[in-house]
C-alpha positions as CSV (number, residue, x, y, z in Angstrom):
1,M,137.2,-15.1,-55.5
2,V,138.4,-14.8,-51.3
3,M,134.5,-14.7,-50.8
4,N,133.0,-17.5,-53.2
5,H,136.2,-19.3,-51.1
6,E,134.6,-18.8,-47.7
7,I,131.4,-19.4,-48.6
8,I,132.3,-23.1,-50.4
9,T,134.4,-24.3,-47.2
10,F,131.7,-22.7,-44.2
11,T,129.5,-24.8,-46.3
12,L,131.5,-27.7,-46.2
13,I,131.6,-28.0,-43.0
14,F,128.8,-27.3,-42.2
15,A,127.0,-30.3,-44.3
16,I,129.7,-31.6,-42.6
17,L,128.8,-31.3,-39.3
18,I,124.4,-31.8,-40.4
19,G,126.0,-35.5,-41.7
20,S,127.4,-36.2,-38.6
21,I,124.9,-34.9,-35.9
22,F,122.4,-37.3,-38.3
23,F,124.0,-40.4,-38.2
24,T,124.4,-40.4,-34.3
25,V,120.8,-39.5,-33.9
26,L,120.2,-42.6,-36.1
27,K,122.3,-44.8,-34.2
28,K,120.6,-43.5,-30.8
29,R,117.3,-44.7,-31.9
30,K,118.6,-48.0,-32.9
31,R,119.9,-48.2,-29.6
32,S,116.9,-47.4,-27.6
33,A,114.4,-49.5,-30.3
34,K,116.7,-52.0,-29.5
35,S,116.8,-51.4,-25.3
36,I,112.6,-50.8,-25.6
37,Y,112.1,-54.3,-27.3
38,K,114.1,-55.5,-24.7
39,L,112.0,-54.5,-21.9
40,I,108.8,-55.6,-23.5
41,D,110.4,-58.8,-23.2
42,D,111.3,-58.7,-19.8
43,L,108.0,-57.1,-19.0
44,E,105.8,-59.9,-21.2
45,K,108.5,-62.6,-19.0
46,K,107.8,-62.0,-16.1
47,Y,103.8,-60.7,-15.8
48,I,103.0,-63.2,-18.3
49,Y,104.7,-66.7,-17.8
């Protein structure tokens, strides 16, 4: 019984850790995509117009 409880606890902590890392990566990707679009717009304004 104790062994099963430890496995369930470890699995829960592992799942929470993976989920938090996943959401952190998604947030960083969204920010970097916005910054890339802003950089492209700035370059277009500078060299095209």
